[in-house]
TORVOLUM-559902 format. One record per residue: x, y, z of N, C-alpha, C in turn. Coordinates in nm, 4 decimals. Layout:
BEGIN
       n_u       n_v       n_w      ca_u      ca_v      ca_w       c_u       c_v       c_w
         X         Y         Z         X         Y         Z         X         Y         Z
...
END
This chain:
BEGIN
       n_u       n_v       n_w      ca_u      ca_v      ca_w       c_u       c_v       c_w
    4.3630    6.2659   18.5706    4.4769    6.1781   18.6036    4.4853    6.0653   18.5012
    4.6058    6.0442   18.4483    4.6272    5.9358   18.3517    4.6539    5.8046   18.4246
    4.5755    5.7021   18.3920    4.5971    5.5712   18.4527    4.6916    5.4869   18.3676
    4.7008    5.5200   18.2377    4.7942    5.4542   18.1462    4.8703    5.5612   18.0685
    5.0006    5.5453   18.0628    5.0849    5.6383   17.9874    5.1876    5.5569   17.9087
    5.1749    5.5605   17.7781    5.2717    5.4939   17.6900    5.3490    5.6013   17.6138
    5.4812    5.5965   17.6211    5.5638    5.6974   17.5547    5.6597    5.6297   17.4566
    5.6372    5.6540   17.3282    5.7241    5.6087   17.2196    5.7544    5.4583   17.2263
    5.6475    5.3790   17.2322    5.6613    5.2340   17.2469    5.6923    5.1698   17.1119
    5.7981    5.0902   17.1109    5.8351    5.0157   16.9907    5.8467    4.8672   17.0240
    5.8047    4.7846   16.9291    5.8101    4.6397   16.9488    5.8284    4.5707   16.8145
    5.9281    4.4836   16.8086    5.9554    4.4056   16.6875    5.9538    4.2577   16.7226
    5.8864    4.1794   16.6397    5.8843    4.0341   16.6556    5.9622    3.9701   16.5425
    6.0186    3.8540   16.5714    6.0833    3.7750   16.4661    5.9921    3.6604   16.4267
    5.9587    3.6533   16.2987    5.8811    3.5424   16.2449    5.9698    3.4689   16.1445
    6.0331    3.3625   16.1957    6.1315    3.2930   16.1125    6.2504    3.3840   16.0883
    6.2799    3.4094   15.9625    6.3920    3.4964   15.9264    6.3498    3.6426   15.9112
    6.2207    3.6689   15.9306    6.1671    3.8024   15.9027    6.1389    3.8774   16.0328
    6.1788    4.0050   16.0364    6.1448    4.0914   16.1490    6.0168    4.1676   16.1165
    5.9219    4.1631   16.2106    5.7949    4.2334   16.1922    5.7868    4.3444   16.2960
    5.7744    4.4691   16.2492    5.7613    4.5826   16.3402    5.6150    4.5972   16.3808
    5.5833    4.5490   16.5005    5.4440    4.5536   16.5478    5.4050    4.6938   16.5915
    5.4945    4.7614   16.6627    5.4701    4.8983   16.7082    5.5873    4.9862   16.6676
    5.5557    5.1030   16.6127    5.6603    5.1895   16.5555    5.6642    5.3260   16.6236
    5.6563    5.3260   16.7554    5.6637    5.4529   16.8280    5.5270    5.5030   16.8702
    5.4545    5.4198   16.9448    5.3194    5.4551   16.9925    5.3298    5.5370   17.1212
    5.2630    5.6515   17.1236    5.2471    5.7296   17.2463    5.0983    5.7455   17.2720
    5.0572    5.7158   17.3962    4.9147    5.7104   17.4264    4.8930    5.7353   17.5757
    4.8047    5.8290   17.6084    4.7684    5.8547   17.7477    4.6195    5.8276   17.7644
    4.5838    5.7554   17.8706    4.4437    5.7230   17.8955    4.4083    5.7642   18.0381
    4.3031    5.8438   18.0497    4.2619    5.8939   18.1810    4.1859    5.7864   18.2595
    4.1917    5.7976   18.3903    4.1159    5.7071   18.4778    3.9668    5.7197   18.4462
    3.8994    5.6057   18.4359    3.7574    5.6059   18.4040    3.7270    5.6111   18.2558
    3.8288    5.5963   18.1720    3.8086    5.6005   18.0278    3.7365    5.4768   17.9754
    3.6761    5.4918   17.8581    3.6077    5.3819   17.7886    3.6566    5.3912   17.6446
    3.7700    5.3253   17.6195    3.8528    5.3543   17.5023    3.8632    5.2335   17.4103
    3.8434    5.2550   17.2816    3.8624    5.1492   17.1825    3.9876    5.1771   17.1013
    4.0754    5.0773   17.0941    4.1887    5.0793   17.0020    4.1447    5.0010   16.8792
    4.1264    5.0698   16.7686    4.0653    5.0086   16.6509    4.1653    5.0014   16.5366
    4.1549    4.8928   16.4609    4.2419    4.8782   16.3450    4.2311    4.7385   16.2886
    4.2806    4.7193   16.1675    4.2738    4.5870   16.1056    4.3646    4.4870   16.1758
    4.3464    4.3587   16.1461    4.4347    4.2558   16.2005    4.5793    4.2881   16.1624
    4.6698    4.2737   16.2602    4.8106    4.3017   16.2348    4.8493    4.4468   16.2522
    4.7554    4.5303   16.2983    4.7851    4.6735   16.3129    4.8666    4.7038   16.4381
    4.8650    4.6106   16.5360    4.9421    4.6308   16.6588    4.8577    4.6543   16.7825
    4.7237    4.6533   16.7661    4.6385    4.6888   16.8802    4.6434    4.5860   16.9931
    4.6469    4.4564   16.9602    4.6563    4.3540   17.0649    4.7923    4.3601   17.1335
    4.8964    4.3905   17.0577    5.0309    4.4055   17.1161    5.0315    4.5166   17.2212
    4.9636    4.6277   17.1911    4.9558    4.7373   17.2887    4.8878    4.6893   17.4165
    4.7745    4.6201   17.4021    4.7036    4.5690   17.5202    4.7935    4.4776   17.6025
    4.8638    4.3877   17.5352    4.9508    4.2926   17.6056    5.0632    4.3636   17.6799
    5.1137    4.4713   17.6221    5.2213    4.5467   17.6873    5.1656    4.6252   17.8062
    5.0497    4.6882   17.7904    4.9867    4.7596   17.9022    4.9569    4.6628   18.0174
    4.9162    4.5399   17.9829    4.8836    4.4406   18.0846    5.0035    4.3674   18.1423
    5.1233    4.4009   18.0962    5.2428    4.3349   18.1482    5.2585    4.1913   18.1027
    5.1825    4.1517   17.9982    5.1956    4.0167   17.9424    5.3080    4.0097   17.8404
    5.3491    4.1248   17.7902    5.4587    4.1363   17.6946    5.5341    4.2630   17.7312
    5.6541    4.2777   17.6798    5.7319    4.3972   17.7115    5.7726    4.4690   17.5837
    5.7831    4.6000   17.5928    5.8262    4.6805   17.4787    5.9768    4.6683   17.4604
    6.0233    4.6858   17.3355    6.1681    4.6889   17.3094    6.2275    4.8209   17.3565
    6.1492    4.9277   17.3449    6.1933    5.0594   17.3920    6.0707    5.1445   17.4216
    6.0948    5.2528   17.4931    5.9856    5.3378   17.5368    5.9491    5.3095   17.6818
    5.8534    5.3854   17.7335    5.8136    5.3743   17.8743    5.6639    5.3532   17.8851
    5.6248    5.2580   17.9715    5.4828    5.2305   17.9969    5.4584    5.2431   18.1473
    5.3649    5.3298   18.1836    5.3262    5.3476   18.3233    5.1791    5.3107   18.3377
    5.1496    5.2207   18.4319    5.0130    5.1735   18.4530    4.9776    5.1892   18.6016
    4.8748    5.2701   18.6279    4.8290    5.2909   18.7654    4.9444    5.3321   18.8569
    5.0309    5.4179   18.8037    5.1433    5.4702   18.8816    5.2669    5.3830   18.8836
    5.2644    5.2688   18.8148    5.3772    5.1752   18.8130    5.4480    5.1791   18.6780
    5.5789    5.2019   18.6801    5.6587    5.1984   18.5569    5.6946    5.0517   18.5302
    5.6385    4.9959   18.4220    5.6452    4.8506   18.4034    5.7867    4.7983   18.3833
    5.8717    4.8731   18.3116    6.0054    4.8183   18.2853    6.0974    4.8276   18.4065
    6.0480    4.8828   18.5168    6.1239    4.8841   18.6428    6.0785    4.7716   18.7362
    5.9833    4.6896   18.6899    5.9255    4.5853   18.7746    5.9750    4.4481   18.7320
    5.9948    4.3577   18.8298    6.0318    4.2198   18.7967    5.9050    4.1378   18.7702
    5.9230    4.0113   18.7324    5.8076    3.9291   18.6942    5.7094    3.9091   18.8098
    5.7604    3.8968   18.9299    5.6745    3.8797   19.0475    5.5900    4.0049   19.0719
    5.6528    4.1208   19.0575    5.5796    4.2467   19.0757    5.4757    4.2670   18.9663
    5.5090    4.2292   18.8438    5.4135    4.2394   18.7331    5.2936    4.1467   18.7559
    5.3224    4.0253   18.8039    5.2142    3.9311   18.8325    5.1220    3.9869   18.9406
    5.1800    4.0507   19.0394    5.1019    4.1102   19.1479    5.0160    4.2260   19.0958
    5.0731    4.3055   19.0061    4.9982    4.4157   18.9450    4.8790    4.3618   18.8657
    4.9022    4.2568   18.7880    4.7936    4.1972   18.7093    4.6845    4.1403   18.8003
    4.7265    4.0784   18.9094    4.6308    4.0142   18.9994    4.5399    4.1157   19.0672
    4.5965    4.2300   19.1077    4.5217    4.3241   19.1910    4.4685    4.4463   19.1164
    4.5285    4.4816   19.0034    4.4935    4.6081   18.9386    4.4297    4.5938   18.8009
    4.4481    4.4770   18.7361    4.4078    4.4643   18.5961    4.3179    4.3426   18.5768
    4.2058    4.3634   18.5098    4.1195    4.2531   18.4694    4.1365    4.2291   18.3198
    4.1327    4.1027   18.2784    4.1525    4.0676   18.1377    4.0281    3.9974   18.0832
    3.9868    4.0384   17.9638    3.8824    3.9671   17.8903    3.9440    3.9267   17.7566
    3.9638    3.7955   17.7392    4.0313    3.7457   17.6197    3.9302    3.7037   17.5135
    3.9718    3.7133   17.3882    3.8855    3.6752   17.2769    3.8402    3.5298   17.2889
    3.9289    3.4433   17.3393    3.8982    3.2999   17.3496    3.8435    3.2619   17.4884
    3.8016    3.3629   17.5655    3.7404    3.3474   17.6989    3.8412    3.3065   17.8063
    3.9237    3.2008   17.7781    4.0246    3.1539   17.8749    3.9633    3.1143   18.0095
    3.8460    3.0531   18.0062    3.7875    2.9980   18.1282    3.8509    2.8630   18.1583
    3.8471    2.8212   18.2843    3.9053    2.6934   18.3240    3.7980    2.5858   18.3053
    3.8211    2.4892   18.2141    3.7147    2.3963   18.1728    3.6539    2.3141   18.2852
    3.7348    2.2770   18.3860    3.6855    2.1872   18.4913    3.6136    2.2619   18.6033
    3.6118    2.3950   18.5980    3.5462    2.4732   18.7020    3.4097    2.5215   18.6538
    3.3173    2.5356   18.7465    3.1861    2.5916   18.7143    3.1983    2.7417   18.6885
    3.0895    2.8012   18.6395    3.0872    2.9463   18.6187    3.1208    3.0190   18.7492
    3.0591    2.9750   18.8583    3.0831    3.0378   18.9882    3.2297    3.0244   19.0301
    3.2849    2.9060   19.0118    3.4248    2.8823   19.0509    3.5224    2.9599   18.9621
    3.4895    2.9738   18.8331    3.5741    3.0543   18.7443    3.5792    3.1993   18.7909
    3.4636    3.2524   18.8295    3.4592    3.3914   18.8752    3.5300    3.4065   19.0096
    3.5204    3.3054   19.0940    3.5866    3.3094   19.2247    3.7395    3.3005   19.2147
    3.7901    3.2483   19.1047    3.9297    3.2056   19.0985    4.0290    3.3190   19.1285
    4.0073    3.4356   19.0693    4.0990    3.5479   19.0934    4.0977    3.5860   19.2414
    3.9780    3.5880   19.3001    3.9686    3.6228   19.4426    4.0339    3.5170   19.5306
    4.0297    3.3904   19.4869    4.0998    3.2834   19.5584    4.2496    3.3133   19.5611
    4.3042    3.3536   19.4449    4.4466    3.3879   19.4380    4.4789    3.5110   19.5239
    4.3811    3.5998   19.5372    4.4015    3.7212   19.6174    4.3893    3.6954   19.7674
    4.3424    3.5748   19.8027    4.3287    3.5426   19.9435    4.1994    3.5914   20.0073
    4.0978    3.6205   19.9243    3.9682    3.6637   19.9775    3.9024    3.5444   20.0489
    3.8475    3.5631   20.1681    3.7837    3.4523   20.2416    3.6730    3.3869   20.1595
    3.6542    3.2566   20.1806    3.5651    3.1763   20.0968    3.4224    3.2309   20.0913
    3.3661    3.2630   20.2057    3.2267    3.3088   20.2087    3.2109    3.4411   20.1338
    3.3093    3.5283   20.1494    3.3058    3.6595   20.0843    3.3163    3.6451   19.9325
    3.4119    3.5630   19.8880    3.4286    3.5495   19.7429    3.3094    3.4780   19.6797
    3.2485    3.3833   19.7511    3.1308    3.3146   19.6983    3.0149    3.4132   19.6801
    2.9948    3.4995   19.7787    2.8859    3.5973   19.7700    2.9114    3.6983   19.6586
    3.0357    3.7463   19.6481    3.0679    3.8440   19.5431    3.0545    3.7819   19.4048
    3.0940    3.6555   19.3911    3.0832    3.5874   19.2617    2.9370    3.5704   19.2224
    2.8522    3.5343   19.3183    2.7093    3.5194   19.2891    2.6474    3.6535   19.2482
    2.6845    3.7592   19.3200    2.6288    3.8913   19.2896    2.6659    3.9360   19.1493
    2.7927    3.9172   19.1104    2.8357    3.9631   18.9784    2.7748    3.8766   18.8684
    2.7578    3.7457   18.8933    2.6916    3.6605   18.7934    2.5444    3.6999   18.7785
    2.4812    3.7383   18.8880    2.3445    3.7904   18.8802    2.3430    3.9166   18.7936
    2.4425    4.0034   18.8137    2.4500    4.1298   18.7392    2.4633    4.1067   18.5886
    2.5323    3.9977   18.5503    2.5517    3.9714   18.4070    2.4452    3.8770   18.3509
    2.3411    3.8506   18.4316    2.2282    3.7727   18.3822    2.2488    3.6224   18.3813
    2.3366    3.5730   18.4682    2.3647    3.4287   18.4730    2.3292    3.3698   18.6091
    2.2237    3.4226   18.6708    2.1871    3.3770   18.8054    2.1439    3.2310   18.8085
    2.1089    3.1746   18.6926    2.0681    3.0336   18.6889    2.1759    2.9431   18.6292
    2.2995    2.9950   18.6197    2.4062    2.9178   18.5544    2.5282    2.8982   18.6453
    2.5109    2.9183   18.7768    2.6241    2.9084   18.8694    2.7036    2.7790   18.8507
    2.6324    2.6661   18.8383    2.6971    2.5349   18.8392    2.7407    2.4846   18.7028
    2.7134    2.5605   18.5970    2.7483    2.5144   18.4631    2.8972    2.5308   18.4357
    2.9544    2.4304   18.3720    3.0933    2.4416   18.3266    3.0953    2.5101   18.1896
    3.2121    2.5630   18.1484    3.2175    2.6371   18.0220    3.1575    2.5633   17.9022
    3.1813    2.4323   17.8915    3.1306    2.3553   17.7773    2.9775    2.3502   17.7740
    2.9147    2.3794   17.8866    2.7688    2.3763   17.8949    2.7063    2.5148   17.8745
    2.7895    2.6123   17.8394    2.7441    2.7499   17.8193    2.7621    2.7906   17.6738
    2.6771    2.8802   17.6265    2.6941    2.9354   17.4917    2.8148    3.0299   17.4894
    2.8549    3.0711   17.3693    2.9666    3.1653   17.3581    2.9389    3.2950   17.4321
    2.8168    3.3464   17.4167    2.7818    3.4702   17.4859    2.7843    3.4546   17.6363
    2.7384    3.3401   17.6847    2.7388    3.3151   17.8298    2.8817    3.3008   17.8818
    2.9670    3.2326   17.8055    3.1075    3.2195   17.8463    3.1747    3.3564   17.8532
    3.1434    3.4426   17.7557    3.2049    3.5745   17.7568    3.1545    3.6572   17.8754
    3.0300    3.6374   17.9141    2.9773    3.7058   18.0322    3.0478    3.6586   18.1593
    3.0748    3.5284   18.1670    3.1514    3.4764   18.2803    3.2906    3.5399   18.2819
    3.3515    3.5513   18.1637    3.4854    3.6112   18.1543    3.4837    3.7574   18.1997
    3.3794    3.8309   18.1620    3.3671    3.9707   18.2051    3.3449    3.9771   18.3563
    3.2590    3.8888   18.4076    3.2349    3.8844   18.5528    3.3657    3.8571   18.6272
    3.4435    3.7624   18.5781    3.5724    3.7297   18.6410    3.6669    3.8505   18.6375
    3.6636    3.9244   18.5265    3.7551    4.0383   18.5104    3.7220    4.1527   18.6057
    3.5935    4.1708   18.6379    3.5550    4.2896   18.7149    3.5204    4.2617   18.8608
    3.5095    4.1320   18.8989    3.4621    4.0992   19.0335    3.5553    4.1495   19.1432
    3.6838    4.1596   19.1140    3.7792    4.2014   19.2170    3.8060    4.3521   19.2128
    3.7189    4.4256   19.1410    3.7288    4.5718   19.1339    3.8669    4.6211   19.0895
    3.9123    4.5770   18.9712    4.0409    4.6243   18.9214    4.0323    4.7708   18.8790
    4.1473    4.8349   18.8646    4.1501    4.9729   18.8143    4.1222    4.9773   18.6647
    4.1687    4.8716   18.5944    4.1620    4.8688   18.4478    4.1130    4.7318   18.4030
    4.0287    4.7299   18.2999    3.9947    4.6059   18.2312    4.0427    4.6169   18.0871
    4.1220    4.5197   18.0443    4.1724    4.5119   17.9073    4.0935    4.4039   17.8347
    4.0251    4.4400   17.7284    3.9375    4.3468   17.6574    3.9822    4.3345   17.5118
    4.0308    4.2162   17.4766    4.0842    4.1927   17.3422    3.9749    4.1334   17.2530
    3.9258    4.2128   17.1587    3.8201    4.1687   17.0660    3.7057    4.1008   17.1421
    3.6455    4.1689   17.2405    3.5490    4.1015   17.3283    3.4219    4.0537   17.2584
    3.3896    4.1115   17.1416    3.2654    4.0732   17.0728    3.2903    3.9820   16.9527
    3.4149    3.9412   16.9324    3.4508    3.8714   16.8082    3.3735    3.7416   16.7871
    3.3437    3.6695   16.8944    3.2776    3.5391   16.8812    3.1283    3.5441   16.9149
    3.0722    3.6646   16.9203    2.9336    3.6809   16.9646    2.8439    3.7297   16.8508
    2.7157    3.6925   16.8588    2.6194    3.7521   16.7665    2.5950    3.8964   16.8104
    2.5305    3.9755   16.7247    2.5205    4.1189   16.7504    2.4426    4.1496   16.8785
    2.3374    4.0708   16.9079    2.2596    4.0953   17.0305    2.3433    4.0684   17.1547
    2.4154    3.9539   17.1563    2.5009    3.9216   17.2713    2.6120    4.0254   17.2860
    2.6681    4.0682   17.1733    2.7740    4.1692   17.1759    2.7244    4.3004   17.2331
    2.6058    4.3413   17.1914    2.5481    4.4665   17.2410    2.5184    4.4570   17.3906
    2.4624    4.3447   17.4343    2.4345    4.3257   17.5779    2.5628    4.3335   17.6599
    2.6688    4.2728   17.6066    2.7968    4.2727   17.6767    2.8529    4.4147   17.6880
    2.8441    4.4902   17.5802    2.8954    4.6278   17.5806    2.8155    4.7165   17.6759
    2.6835    4.6957   17.6798    2.6006    4.7716   17.7737    2.6403    4.7408   17.9181
    2.6683    4.6138   17.9435    2.7110    4.5720   18.0771    2.8426    4.6406   18.1155
    2.9393    4.6399   18.0237    3.0692    4.7001   18.0535    3.0571    4.8516   18.0664
    2.9710    4.9111   17.9864    2.9472    5.0550   17.9959    2.8899    5.0903   18.1339
    2.7983    5.0059   18.1806    2.7378    5.0274   18.3124    2.8424    5.0150   18.4229
    2.9288    4.9135   18.4121    3.0355    4.8953   18.5120    3.1317    5.0144   18.5100
    3.1587    5.0642   18.3910    3.2467    5.1799   18.3761    3.1869    5.3016   18.4462
    3.0574    5.3231   18.4248    2.9935    5.4428   18.4799    2.9699    5.4306   18.6310
    2.9334    5.3112   18.6775    2.9031    5.2926   18.8193    3.0290    5.2810   18.9042
    3.1245    5.2023   18.8563    3.2426    5.1710   18.9373    3.3668    5.2489   18.8953
    3.3546    5.3275   18.7861    3.4663    5.4080   18.7341    3.5858    5.3235   18.6932
    3.5584    5.1985   18.6548    3.6651    5.1119   18.6040    3.7031    5.1590   18.4629
    3.8306    5.1679   18.4351    3.8785    5.2054   18.3023    3.8734    5.0835   18.2108
    3.8096    5.0970   18.0960    3.8039    4.9892   17.9976    3.8836    5.0283   17.8739
    3.9691    4.9365   17.8289    4.0433    4.9559   17.7037    4.0202    4.8326   17.6169
    3.9632    4.8546   17.4995    3.9316    4.7459   17.4070    4.0276    4.7476   17.2887
    4.0595    4.6302   17.2356    4.1127    4.6229   17.0996    4.0005    4.5653   17.0142
    3.9802    4.6221   16.8962    3.8650    4.5780   16.8177    3.8747    4.6194   16.6720
    3.8033    4.5469   16.5870    3.7711    4.6019   16.4549    3.6205    4.5940   16.4320
    3.5463    4.5817   16.5422    3.4001    4.5757   16.5396    3.3436    4.7182   16.5518
    3.2646    4.7594   16.4532    3.2112    4.8964   16.4539    3.1173    4.9203   16.5714
    3.0524    4.8155   16.6214    2.9649    4.8324   16.7365    3.0454    4.8745   16.8603
    3.1611    4.8130   16.8805    3.2479    4.8514   16.9927    3.2947    4.9959   16.9751
    3.3306    5.0301   16.8525    3.3756    5.1675   16.8242    3.2644    5.2681   16.8549
    3.1393    5.2309   16.8252    3.0261    5.3203   16.8502    3.0051    5.3416   17.0001
    3.0247    5.2364   17.0785    3.0047    5.2470   17.2234    3.1177    5.3232   17.2927
    3.2364    5.3156   17.2377    3.3524    5.3787   17.3015    3.3348    5.5305   17.3088
    3.3843    5.5896   17.4157    3.3811    5.7352   17.4266    3.5056    5.7982   17.3641
    3.6063    5.7145   17.3430    3.7265    5.7622   17.2736    3.7695    5.6543   17.1771
    3.8028    5.6947   17.0572    3.8401    5.6007   16.9520    3.9810    5.6328   16.9028
    4.0716    5.5376   16.9252    4.2101    5.5524   16.8814    4.2327    5.4548   16.7661
    4.2614    5.5073   16.6484    4.2801    5.4209   16.5314    4.4287    5.3913   16.5119
    4.4572    5.2624   16.4973    4.5950    5.2141   16.4823    4.6102    5.1544   16.3427
    4.7195    5.1880   16.2777    4.7500    5.1231   16.1502    4.9013    5.1077   16.1389
    4.9446    4.9871   16.1032    5.0883    4.9588   16.0833    5.1723    5.0043   16.2027
    5.1202    4.9792   16.3233    5.1984    5.0071   16.4439    5.2071    5.1522   16.4839
    5.1194    5.2359   16.4258    5.1198    5.3785   16.4597    4.9775    5.4260   16.4878
    4.9660    5.5294   16.5716    4.8366    5.5950   16.5911    4.8129    5.6877   16.4726
    4.7015    5.6648   16.4014    4.6727    5.7481   16.2838    4.5553    5.8431   16.3094
    4.4800    5.8195   16.4162    4.3697    5.9094   16.4509    4.3321    5.8859   16.5965
    4.2926    5.9923   16.6660    4.2584    5.9826   16.8077    4.1501    6.0853   16.8347
    4.0276    6.0363   16.8599    3.9170    6.1292   16.8768    3.8347    6.0962   16.9997
    3.7999    6.1993   17.0759    3.7078    6.1851   17.1885    3.5706    6.2248   17.1386
    3.4734    6.1372   17.1610    3.3402    6.1601   17.1055    3.2543    6.2419   17.2010
    3.1669    6.3211   17.1438    3.0715    6.3984   17.2243    2.9744    6.3020   17.2914
    2.9414    6.3257   17.4165    2.8533    6.2361   17.4910    2.7099    6.2812   17.4793
END
């Protein structure tokens, strides 16, 4: 079963007087439980694809279906609801809330979902334990290293059991050991919980961990390979 289906997606941005074709007819199907890397140089269009799959941006033409929902048939409220309940995001810049502790950052999505306080507190503690931050519950983002902040971001993305996690350059700000630990964690979540992970990256370590590697260049898919396990 395909959890993501992109058919002939095109996207053009205007930069001043210049039109930039970010996507030039991308078609891509991703099965439920996939562990997929979209790889390519900066400006290749891989982050644009993630943003469109996540409903953060819209395609100029083509069709995108995510977890059974056709995105261009949904209004902004419906898209927000889809993101809240079905999609977890891991951003390159972490996007943690500075005034909240690690525990409160992880709880935040569940707060928006209306999960009871005691339940969300317990789930947040369990997931922080899973990512090796059992002694950092009360720390705010500024008191955490880059690797620790990214672990909080991953915990926040997966704590509500989304169908899909979209991770934009998740290892970009990490040293190789922290990056490897993070990838092992996400691989474990993928295998245990069957969460679909889709990465954008130009990091060869992420490409090595991925079970499927889709190479993007100049807004087009130039190679698509499923690796032997």
